[in-house]
N, C-alpha and C positions, 0 to 999 in steps of 0.2 A: 535561433532560439528554441529551446526544448519546450515541449508541451507539458512537461512535468518538472517538479522541483524536489530534489532530494536535499533535505535541510541539513543533515549531519552525516558525516562519512559512515557512521555505524548504523544508520537507518535501514530498515528492510522494507519500508514503504516510502512512496513519494506522493506529493500533492498534485492533482490535476490542475493545470493553470487555465484550462478551458474544458468544455464538455468533450469527452473522448468517446467515440463510437467503437463498437465491437469491431475487431479486425484491423484497426489502425495500428501502425508501427510508430513508436516514439523512440527518439534518440536518447541514449543515456551515456554517461562516460563509460567507455569500455564496451559498448554494444547497443543493441536495439531490443525493445520489448514489444510484444504484440498484445494489445488490449483484448481481453477475453469476453468482456461485457461492457455495456454502456456505463461510464463513470462521470457523474456530474462534476462540474468545475468546483474546486475547493475540497473535493473528497479524495480519499486515499486509494492508491493502487499498489498492489504487492509487487515488489521487485524480485523477490526470490521465494522459494517455497517456505511457507510458515505452517509447520505441522500443528495439528490439533493440540491444544494445551500450551503451545509456545507463545512467546510474546511478540506482538507487533511493536516495532521500535520506531519512534518519531522524535525528533529533537535530541537524538542520542539516548533516549530514555524509554522504558516500557510504557505503552499507553493502553494496553489491553492484551487479553489472552484469546487465542484463536479457539472458537467453538467447534470448528471442524478444520480439516486441511484446507489451506488457502494456497492457490497456485499463482505463479508469477503472471501478472496481467489481470488478476481478479480485483474486483471492487472490494475494498476493506471497509466494512461499516457494521452497524449493529446486527445485521443478519448473520454475520460470521465472526464477530468479535465482541467480547465482554470487556468493557472499559474497566481499567484498574486505577486510573488517575483519581486522586482524592480519596481513595479507600485502601491504599496500600497494595502490595502485590501478593 
């Protein structure tokens, strides 16, 4: 069983199913991902680079814009993402 859940095929983030510590490798369809910082259970981890100004995609839909470049394995949260759900894109 994977430690992260990618909900929709077009998502560029996945949900941590348990607390993930920095340096742990998680299995994904098609490869592995190294976690770059501690990510609490239920929070998002970037699966691919998300350039500043680009959308984070979850549920197959944009959920926010990156405030700065986000690297694969980074925690995706309010410190690097401005939510757009409920306020348009």
